[in-house]
N, C-alpha and C positions, 0 to 999 in steps of 0.2 A: 070536243076540241073547239077552241076559239081561234079565230083568225085575226091577224093584225098586220100592220105594215102593208096596206094596200090589198088586203084579202088573202095574203100568203099564209098557208098553214104554219103554225109555230110550235116548237117545243119549249119547255123550260129546261135549261141545262144547268145542272149543279156539278161543279168541278171540285172534287175533294179527294185527297189520297186516303183519308181516314174516315171511319164511322159510316161507310157507305150503306151498310145494312140498316143502321139506325136512321139514316136520312130517308131511305126508301120507306121504312115503317112509319116514320113520322108524317111524311107527306101523303102516303097512301091512306092513312087513317084520319087525316085532318077533315073535320066537318065544319063548313062555313060557307060563305058566299062563293068561294073558289074551291074546286076539288082538283086533286092531282091524282094521276094514275101512272105508275112506273111503266115506261115503254121499253127501254133498252139501255145497255151500257156500251160506251165507246171509249176505251182506255180508262182514264180517270173521270170521265164525264158520265153522269147519270142523266138520262133524258126522260122527261115526264110529259105526257099529254095533260091538258088542263081544260077546265070549263070555268067560266066566270068572266071577270073583267078582261081588259086587254092584256097582252102578253107582258108588258113592262110592269103593270100592277101586280100580276100573278108572280113574276120573278121577285119583286120586292117583298111580297108576302112570304114566299118560300124562304127567302134569306132571313127575314125577321123570325119566322117560326123556328128555324134551325138555330139562330143565334140566341134565342130566348131559352133554349134548353140548358141544363147544367153542363153538358158536354160540348155543346155547340159554340159557346162563347169563346172557347180557346182554339177553335178550328180556323185554319186558313182555307178559305173557299171562295169561289166565284159563282154567282148565280146570275144568269142572263137569259133573255129570250133569243132563240136561234131559229132560223128557217128549217123546215123539215126537209 
C-alpha cells in the first residue's frame, strides 16, 4: 500500500455499475510498475489497495487500463484516490 496526501493511507476507487468482475480481474492481474489488489466493494464502488507511484498516478493508470479494453471504452466510470 502506498501512502499519499500527507502520509494518509489511500485506496483506488473505481465506480462503475457494469463490468465489475471484469474490472477486478483486469486490475488484479496487471503487471507493471503499479500493482492493484481488490480490497472490498462498497455499493457501486470497487476499492483497491495499490503499490507503486502516488495515488493520483495509480488512479490514472487504472482508468487508462480499463478504457483501453474493448469493453471499457464504452463504460461510464469514475476512478479516483480516496482515503482509507
